[in-house]
N, C-alpha and C positions, 0 to 999 in steps of 0.2 A: 606550791602545789600544782600550778599550771605553767606550762612552757611559755617563755617570753617570745619564742619564735612563732608559736602557733597558739595564740590566745583562744580560749573557748568561744564557740559560737553561742553556747547555752550552758548555764551552770545553775544548779540547785544547791543551796547551802543551808544546813541545819534546819531542814524542813520538819515541821511538826504538824500532825493531823490527829484530831481526836473526835470521836463520836460519843456524845453523852459523857460518861465517865470512863470510856475505854480509849486509851491512846493507841492509835493504829500505827503511826509513823513518828519516830522521835529522833531528831538529830540526823536525818538521812540527807544524802546529797550525792550528786555526780556531775561530771562535766562532759560536754560533748564538743569535740574538736572537729575541724574540717576533715571529711573523709571517714569519720568514725562509723563503724557498722556494728551496732550493739543490739543484744537481745536483753529484755527485762524479764527475769525468771523468778519464780517463787510460788509457794503454795497458794491455793485458792483463798482469797480473803486477806492476803498479806499486804495489799495496797498497791499492786502494780498499776492497775488502771487509774487509780487516784493520782499516783506520781506522774503518769503520762499526761493526764489532764492538767495538772499543775504546770508541767513543762510546756504544755501548749497554751497556757494562759486562760484556760477555760474555767478553772476554779482556783480560789485563793487558799493557800495553806493557813493554818492557825498560827504558825510561827515560821521564821526563817526568811530567806530571800531568794528571788529568782532573777538571774541576770541573762539578758538577751542582747547580743551584740547589735548595735544600731544598724538598721538596714537589712537585717537577716529575716528572710521570709520562712515561715513555719506552716506546714500543712499537717493537719491531724485527721486520722481516719478513725471514726467511732465504730464501736461494735454495732450500734443501732442508728444508722443514718436517718436524718429527718428530711423528708422530701417536701415538707409543707411550703406552699407558695410557688412551687415549680411545676408548670404544666407539662413540660416535656423533660426527657432525660438530659438533653443538651442545655435547657434552661437551668437545671440543677447543677450541671458541671460548670457552667459559666458563672453561676452565683458564687463559686469559690474563688473567682478572680481570673480564671483562664480565658484566653481569647477563643472565639468560636472555632477557628481552624484547628487549634491545638486540641480542643475538646472533641471535635469530629474525628480527628486522626486517632486518638486513643480509643474512642468508642468503636471505631471501625476495626481496630486490632482486636478488641474484645468481642466483636460480633454483635454489637448492640445498635439498634436503629436510633439515631439522635432525636428523631421526631416522635418516638414512642412516648405514650403517656406514662407518668410516674405512678399512676394508680395500678393496683393489681400486679405489681412486679413480683416475680418469684424471689426466694431468698438469694439465689445465685445471681440473678439479674440486678437486684438491689446492691449486692456487694460489689459487682463489677462497676456499676454506675458510681459508687462511692470511691472506688479505686481510681477510676478515670478522672474524677474531680481533683483528687490530691496530686495525681501525676501530671495532669495537663497544666497545672499551675507552675510546674517546674520550680519548686521551692529549694531553699538551701538546706532545710531540715525536714525530714519526713518522720512523723510519729504515728506508728501503725499499731492499732489494737486489734489483734486476732484477724489479720487480713485474709487468711485462707478459709475462714469459716464460710461454709455453704458454696465454696468454689469447687468445680470439678477438677480432675487431674490435669487436663490440658491447660486450663486457666491458671492453675497453681504454677505449672512449669513456665507458662508465659510470664507470670509475675516475677518468678525467680530471675528469668533472663532480663526483664526490665530493671530490676533492682541491682543486678550485677553491673549494669551499664549506668546506673544513677550516679551523677557526679557529686552530689551532696552527701550529707551525713544522715543516718537514720537510726532510730531506736524502735524495735518492734517487740510486741508481745505475741507469742504464738505457742500452741501446743504441738505443732507439727515439727517433729524432731528433724526429719529430712530437710525441711525448709530452713530450719535454724542452722543445721550443720553446713549447708551449702553457702549461706549468705553472711554469717556473722564472723567478726574478727575479735569480738570481746563480749563479755557477759556481765550483766549487773544482777546480782542476787539480792532480792528483797527478803531479808531474814530478820525476824523478831524486831521489826521497827527500823532497822538500818539497811543500808545498801553496801554490799561488798562488790568489788570489781575484780574481774579476771581479764587480763589482756591477751586472751586466747579465745579461739572460736568455741562454739557450743559443744563440739566433739570432745572437749576436755572438761566440760562442766561437771559431770557426775564424779569423775575421779577427783577433781578439785574439792567439791563439796564433801565427798567422803573423807578426804584427808583432813579437812577442817573439823568435821564432826568427830573423827577419831582423836584428834588432838584435844578437843574439848572433853572427850570422855576420859582421857588420861588425868585431867585436872578436875574431874567431875565434882570432887568434894569441895572445890572452891566456888562452884556455881550454885546459884539459887535453885532450889528444888523445883520451883514452879517453872523456871525456864527450861529445865531438863525435861519436864513433862510435856511442855509445849513443843519441844523439838523431837519428841519420840517418833513422830510420824516420819521425820527425815531419816533417822537411823534405820528404822524398819523398812522405809521405802527405798533406801539406796543400798545400804550395806547388805542387809539380808536378801534383798531382791537380786543383787548381783550373784550371790552364791546360788540361789534357787534357780536362776536362769540357765545354769549349766545343764541341769537335768531337763529343763524345758526345751533347750536347744536340741538335745539328743532326740527327744520325742518328736519334735517338729521335723527333723531330718528323716526320721523313720516314716512319718506320715507322708512326706513329699516323695520318698522313694516308693512307697506303696501306691501313691496316686499316679506316679509316672508309669507304673506297670499297667494301669487301668485306662490310659489314654493312648489312642492310636496315633499314627504318624501324621494325620491331617489335623490333629488338635481336637478332633471330636472324641466323644467317649467311646471306648472300645467295648462293644456289647458282647463281651466274651465270658463274663462271670455267669455261671448257671443260676437260674432262679430257684433251683431246688436246694440252695444252701440253707444253713440254720435260720430259723425264724427270726426276723428282725434284722438280718444282715443287710438286706436291700432297704434303703430308705426312700429313694426317689428314682424312678425310671421315666425318662422322656425320650420319645422317638420322633424325629422329623417335625418338631414343633414350628409352626409359623403363625404370625400375628400381624395384621395390618389394621390401621385406623385411617379410614378414607382411602386416599391414594398412597399413603406412606406405609412402607414396610418396616415394622419394628423388629421382628425376629423372622428369619428365614431358614427353615430346614435345620433346626438345632436339635442335637441329641446328646444326652448325658445319662450316666448311671452313677448315682451318689450312694456310697455305702456307709454303713455305721462307722462313726468316728472320723469321717472326712470333715475337713474345715475348708469351705469353698468361699472365695471372695469374688464379688462381681464388680468389675471396673469398666469405665468408659465415660465419655463426656456426658454432661447434663442433657437429658432428653434422648439419650441413646436407647433407653428401654430397660434399664437395670431393674427398676421397681416393677415394671411390667413382667419381666422374665421371672422375677422373684415370686410374684403372685401366681404365675403359671406353674412354677415348680411346686408351689404349695397347694395347687388345685383350687385357688381362689378366683382364677380367671381362666375361662375356657380358651383354648387355642382354636385357630381357624382350621388348621390341618394337623395331622400327627396324633400321637397317643401319649397318654400320661397315666401313671399310677403311683400311688403312695404305698410304701411298704406296710407290713403288719405291725400292730402294737406301737404305733408312732404317737408320742405325746409331745406336741410342739408348744413352745412358749415364745411369744413375740416380746422382745425387750422394748418397752415403751419409755422413751426418754422424756415424755411430756410431763412436766411437773404439775400439770393440772390434775393428775391422778392422785396427788397427795393431798390429804386433809391438813391445812395449815395449823389447825387447832389441836390436832392429835399429837401425842408424844411419839418419839421414835419407838419406844417400847410398844405402845398400842398399835402403831403402824405395822409392826412385824407380827405381833400377837393379837390378831384381830378377834380371836375367840376368847381372849383373856388369858390369865396365867402368866408364867414366866418362861415358857418353852416355845421355841419356834421349830417347826418341822422343816429341816433342810434336806431336800431330796429324799424324804422318807425317814430320816433319822432325827431324833429330838436333840436340840441344842439350847442351852440357856441363852436368853435373848442378849444379855450383856456380852457373853463370850462371842456370840455371832457378830454383834456390832463391832467388836474389837477387830474382827477379821477385815472389816471395811474401814479401819483407821479411826473409828469413833472412840472417844474417851468414855469411861463409865459414867461420869457426871452428865454426859449428854443424853443418856438413855431416857431420862424423865423430862427432857426439854421439849417444847413444842416444835413442830416442823418449821414454823415460821421463823424460828431463831437461827435456822441453818443458812449457811451461804449457798450460792447456786451450785458449786461443786459438791458440797456436802449433801444437798438434795439429790444430786445425780448419783452419789454413792448409795443413798438410802433406796433409791429406785432400783439400783443394781442388786442390793441386798434382798429386796422383796421379790424381784423377778427370779433371781438365781436360786432362791430357796424353794421355789415351786418344783414339784416332780416333773422332769422333762427328759427327753432323749433327743430333742431337736430344738435348737435355738435359732431364731430368725431375727436378724438385726439389720434394719434399714437405716443407714447413716447414723450409727450410734455415737460416733466420735464428735459430731457437731456440738460446739459450745462446752465440751468437757475440758477441764484443766489437765495438766500432765499427771498430777497425782491420781486423778480418777481414771485417766487412760491407762496408767500403769496397773491399777487395780483391775480394770476390765480385761487387760491383756493377761494378767495372771489367772483370772477366773476362767477365761476361755481356753488357755493352754492346759489348765488342769481339768477342764470339763471332759468327761468321758463320752459324751454323746456327739451328735453331728451339728455342725454350725453352717448356716448360710449367712453371708455378711456382705452388705453393700457399704463401701467406704471409699473416701478420697484420701485417707491418711496412709501414705506409702510406707512409713516406718511401721505403723500398726499392722498393715497387711503383711509385711515381711516377717513380723514376729509372731503372727497368729495362723495364717492360712497354709494349707497344704497344696492348694491349687487355686488358680484364678480363671474366671470366665471373662474374657475381654470382648466387649461389644463395640463395634466401630461406628454405630449411629446410622448405618445404611442397611441394617438387617443382618449383618454378619456377626456371628458369635463363635468364638473358639475357646477351648479349654487348654490350659497349660499347667504342668506341675510346678510347684514352687510359689514364691511370693511375687510382689510387684517388681522387684529388682531382677528376678529371674526372667519375668516376662519381657522387661526392657532389654535385657541381654539377648534374649532370643530374637526379638524384633530387630535389634542392631545386626545380629548375625545374619538374619534373613535378608535385610536390605543390602548388606555387604556382598552376600553371595549372588543376589539378583543382579547387582551392578558389575560384579567381577566377570561373570561369564554366563551367556545365555545357554550354553551347553551343559553347565553344571547343574546340580540339583538346586532348584529354587526354593525348596521347602524342607530344609534339613530338620527332622523332627527333634523336638525338645528332648525326647527320651534318648535318641541317639547321641545328642550332645552331652547328656549326662553320663552316658556310658563312656564316650570318648574321653571326657575330662578325667575319669578315674584312671585311664591308662597312662596319664601323665605322672602318676606315682610310679615308684619302682615296682618290679614284679613282686618282690617280697612284701612290700607295703600293700599292694593291690590284693594279694592273697590274704593277708592279715585282715584287711577290711572286709572281705567277703566272708571269711571264717567267723569274724566277730558278729557280723549281721545274722549269722545262723546260730551262733553260740548264745548270744544274750537272750533271745526269746526262750530258749530251752532252760536257761538258768531261772528266768522269771516264772516259767511254768512249774518247775520243781519247787520253787519257793512258795508259789500259790498253794500247791498241794500240801506242803508241810504246814503252812499257816492255817490251812483248813483243819488239819489234824489237831493243831494246838488250840484251836477254837473250842474244842470239846472241854467243858469245864470239869469233867470227871476224869480226864486223862491222868493227871498227876496222882490222884488218889488210887487209881486202878493200876497204873504202871509207871512208877517214878523213873525207872531206867529208860523206858521209851521216851518219856518226856525229856530227860536229859540228852538222849541221843538226838532227838529231833531238833532240840534247841541248839545243840552244838553244830549240827549240820546246817541249820538255817543261818547261823552266824557266819559259818564258812562261805556259804553261798552268797550272802550279802557282801562280804569282802571281795569275793571273786567277781561278782557283778560290778561292784564299784570300780575295780581295777580295769575290767573290760570296757566299761563305759568311758573311763578316762582315756584309754588307749584309742577307742573308737572315735571319740570326740577330737583327739589330736590329729588322727589321720584324716577325718572328714573335713576338719577346718583347713588342713594342708591341701586337700583335694580342691576345696572351694577356692582357696587362694590361687592355686595353680591354674584353675579353669577360668579365673578372672571374673567369677560371678559374684 
């Protein structure tokens, strides 16, 4: 099983873990060889953190054995570090075994004062201190449980660089797909009590698991029905999600294209759209906003106009003012200078991920149907509570269970279900991805991409931003804030392009607009392809408009009885339009993805 040339540093064999009468892990194991870079992946509650603690010697399994090569040093990063007994951050780091000079060096890279008190640390500061402790010890093995939680984007990218240079082996649990794709060379999938291994990076994980599930489905009649029910979330969450994402990708490109047209060449919002448009089109208008606290400038001369349907992400380092700007854009915090106005008929909902808002003794049914009955109003439309719960990957049997029986990820899903059921046309989310597992993140991404209203989002999850937002507002921490169309990767590409142009020639334009870059990238297609892309962008909205009119006519319940011929004609035309739209969307997606590939974004 293990190579004689490179014996494992660490090995778990036939591990068994049970809680009361429930077996969580049964016969699981894995080996960690020198240089291994593995991620530990699985649904919430599958036992990932438990396995990592067993590997780190923090808890004992109910059965099986753990082998650690003599002399091997292991450092474990907990989701909830304990600072008890450490007066300063440096004291805490040195308590892990690191010498003072090593601790001070890593803390300096992370921007933390070694002599700062461990009391009243922010979530990000506590996470940085815990990371400094495990890295400064220079171990042979790193076991990292959600290392990016509460870190800002610059800190995540710093940690990525540090781990790429790490000479030892590591196993990490994370919901950050971009983080996993860059760092891992193997995947451990915790699935139904066992561990499966893929000796390829996380980029191949979904394809691999989909193949396994498809093979199991072929021999479904040989499998226990209970096991099939337990893996239903995987099939729906991977296979069906991949198919649905094609349409979502098209819509996201549409949104980004529209947003690019609204942003001027300096990255500020182009205040060109007339305010006399249809009621509710304008959601937020801000002109020349500035905000200072004491002598520090948080926001300086920022303007934007956010329209109905925009999905805007706010990015920047911790303390840059993202939450402050979010409050200003919502009218919750007055600016020092400039003007602000909220559009008409705005119904905002703030997504609260605090589990304290849930009654642990209430059932899932009662949590959603607070007024009793079996119906939940979902954005103005009645839905049976069990049907709605299934949308959020809950089983029917869970509907009458108390909230306290749910795992952390399941509680997060229930909070999503309750918040997204409320009537709204503006969703405000401040760091919604913290502490969420991949299953719940996928669900949140689906909800937001399908959401027809406007979204304001603060997040440090790069992959999540790339899949959801139509533009980003980047804050530099010194008062500067600029808006760019696209997701986080688009913003990164633009900044690389700007730096390259700045260093290439002082005479050349130092500020090539993102909108101009998008136009130039299209010209890399052939003339025929470019024309086709432009024509499709005009054609598809017309098809959708005609379909909407026909669907409105068919909604008349008396139409068939009054005029069966018209009913048949409209139905046939609608079917033809659906086919034509589907073909157009596939052609558009193929050309757009080719354009993205050619542009290097």
